Structure formats: C-alpha cells, structure tokens
N, C-alpha and C positions, 0 to 999 in steps of 0.2 A: 477632638476634629481628625481624621485621617489623614497621614502625612503622604503627601503627593510622592507617587512612586518615580525612580529613573526612569526618563522616556524610552531609554533603551538597555536592556541588562544581557551582555550575553558570557555564557559559560564556554571558554576555552577551552577545558580539559574533560573528555567524552569516553567513558569506555564503549569501544567498538569490538565487535565481534572480530576473532582472527581471518586471515584469507583462508585458512582450511576451514573453518566454520560456515563461512560464505560459499565458498566453493561446492560443500553438500548440498546446497538448495540450489545451485546452478541447474537449469532447465529443470527445475522440479515444477510441475503442473500445482498452480495454488490448490485445485482440490485435494492434492495428495496432502499437503499442509495441512487444509483445513481437517482432513480425515484423520491426521496423525495429531490433531488436537481438540481429539471428542468432536469432530464437526463445527468447531467455532473458529475464530481468528478474522474472518473477514469482515474490511468494511462495511458500511452502508451500501447497497447497489447502487445506490445513487451515483456514486464516484465510479467512474467509468475509463477507459481508454478513452483521449480525446477521439473524434470521429471517429468511436465505435474501433479504434484501430484500422479502419481501412486505409490509411496514409502513412502510418507509421508502428513499426513494430514494436509494439507494446509489450516489453518484457525486460525486468530489470531485479536483480537481488541486490542489496546492500544495508550497510546501516542507516537509518533513521537520521536526520537533523532534523530536528522539531524546530519550527520556528513560530511562536506562538504569537499571533494578531491580534486585533481588535477587530469586529466587524468592520467591512469595508476600508480594513487597514492592508499596508505591505509595508512596514518597517521592520518588522522582524524578518519577513523574507529577504529584504534586503542585506540586514546586518548577518545572514546566515553565509552570504559568500565570504565574511571574514575572519569564518572559522572552518569553513567547508576542506574536507578532504577528498581528494580522488575517489570515486566507488560511490561515495553518501549519497545518499537519498533525500531530498531537500522534501520536507513534511509541510506544509503552508496550513496554520489553523486559521481559519476566519470566523469561526462560531456557526458554519453554515449559511452566512450571508451570501447571495449569489446576484443581487442587484449589481455588482460590479466586478470588472476580473480580479483575479488573484495574481496574475502576471500575465506575461504576452510575451512575444517573439523574441524582443532586444533581450529580456532577462533569462530566458531559456538558450538562448547564445551565451549570455557572459555564463552559465551555469555549465555548460558543456564544454566553454573554456578552460571552465577550471575542474573538470574532471568529474562531475554530478553524472553520476549513472540512472536517475529520474527524476520526477518530481510530481509530488500528490498535495491536493486540495481537496477542503470540502466546498470550496469555493467556486466560482467562474474563471474560465481563460478567455484571452481575445486572441487577433491576430493567427487566426487558425494557419494560413496559408503559409504564414512567418513561420510558424513552429515547426511547419511540415517540412519547410527547405530545413532549417536546423535540425530537425531529425533528431529532437530528444523525446525520449519517452515519457509521457503525461497523462496522468491521471485527474480528473477534474469531475466537478457536478454539472457541465453546461458550459456554455458561451455568452459572452455579456460584452459588449464593448464600451459599457461605463467605465469612467478612469476610479481607480483605489486612492485613498489617502496616507499617509506617511508622517503621522502625528504624534504616533505612540499612545499609551505607553506599549512595549513588546519585549517579548524575551526571548532568547536563542540558547538552545542546547539543553531545555530542561524536558517539560514534556507536555503535553495538551491531548483532549479529547477529540478524537476526529471521527467523524461516521461512526458516531456511537461506539469508539473502542478509546481505551488510554492508551497514548502512544507514548513512550521515555524514548528520549536521545540515546543512539545506542540498540535498542533493538534492532531486530531483522525483520527487513520487509522484504516480501516476496510479490512480485504483481506480473500480472500477465494479461490477456485479453478478456478474463473471466473476471478481474480484480483484485485487489489488494489484500494482502492479509497480514499481518503482524505478528511475531513471535517474539514475546519478552526475552532480554536479554538472559536473564535468569535461565532459561529453559530450550536456549538453543540446541546443546549437544543432545538431551533426552529428545526432543521432537526429531531431529535430526536422524537418530537413532530409528524411531518410529516410522518415519517417512520410507526408511529402505526398506519395512516392514509392509509397509503400506504397497510400496512400487512392486515386492514383489509378489503379492496376492493381486496385484491390479493385472500385473503381467499374465500371472496364473489365468485368470478369469478371462481376460483378453483371448487369449489362445483356443478356450474353451467355446467362447461365444462365436470366434469365426469359425471353429468346427461345428456348428450348429446347436451348441448347447441353449436352451429357453427353460430351466427348471429354476421354481424358486422354492428351494428345500424349506424355507420357513413356512410357507403358505401351506405346503405339503403337510408339516407336524402337526400344524394349528389345525387341519381339517380331522387328521388322525387321532389327537388328543380332546377334539370338541372345542376348540376354543374360538372356532371360525366353523359355520354350516355352509354348504352349498344346498339353494332350493331353485326347486325347476318353476 
C-alpha cells in the first residue's frame, strides 16, 4: 500500500539566478529568447497574458517559484507565499485544469505586497477587474469564477510540467504579451550570450527592412541550385 504523502511539502532553499543574470534578460522580447534557444522554450500558447494584455502591462523577468498543485487545487500556491522572495515569479501548476480558478485578485494582491514579479498558471483566473486594479502581471489559460480547493497533496519549490514544458524552481522566466518562455537554470549564461547575438542580427535586419529590403536570400539560393523551381 502506498504511504500517504504530506499534505504540503515546501522546499525552502532554491538556487536562483543572480541579479546580473536577470538583468541580462530585462526588456528582451520573448521571441529573441526563443531564437537563442533554437526556436524553443515557450509554454503552450493557451497560456496568455490575462485579458490579452489590454489592461495590464504584462512583462516580467525573474526566477520561477513552482507551486505544484493537483487539479482544482491551490494549496501549493498558498504555500508559495511562505518562501517567496522579491522578484520571484510564482508558477502555479494545476495539470491544465481550467474548470475553476487557480487564483484571484486577493491572492495577486498578497503576491504584490510580498514583491512577486508575476504569476503564471496553466489554469484559469477570476476577479479580472480586481487583478487589473492590483496591477499584477498574470499569464493564464482563461477565466473562470468557480472556486478551487486547498486539500493537497502539494509541493512548493520543486518542479512541474506547465504548458508542455518542465519548469524547475530557479529557472528563469521571461514573459511578455507574446507568451511565457523558460530558460533552464544551467543554461542562463549561454542563452544570455546568444540573446546578445540575436539582438544584433535583429537590429541589423530591422534597419535593412526599414530601408526597403525585401529579399529572401535562401529562396534565391534554392532556385539557383535547383532545390526550388518557379513555374508559370
């Protein structure tokens, strides 16, 4: 017979990115970060800025603090407040359950009071107007006024699969109106260096496009070497 797990397990000590590592991603578009990770890293596109970002400037960069809940549960999310540090982004995993809220305006207010940089969940939210008033950047899978439970079992400070990606506490979250991207803790410095390269290439291309550039060199090369054909 399987032994019953603790109702709530909280990991107090988490390896977090340094302030310098976090600043390296400040105001970096999520698309640049994905380009620096071979086109990957984003959570499922169902996880969007609340209200599509029309009322809240949903941009955030910071360490993930993962709250691993069961479906329709919020006990781990509540427990995350116990170890949250200023600048953390709480990631509330609810196994994609969307028939009740994973949080609301009052909890977002408490997160803001403790210095959280944002809140991400694969579930739904409620109290939209209140969340707007609080001003907490939130990414979620929709809205539902149904209430969750807090029975457990639940874990805080470990990891969970959210939006199709494994997120560990301490990984770097970069989120904006386009979505949420996860940079694994061990890859932060390498990705930051690639982001600098991506930014330089993007700025170069942006200047060329602004001056009328419209050539796709790859297509021209494919036509020239026979990999592509143009027919009338």
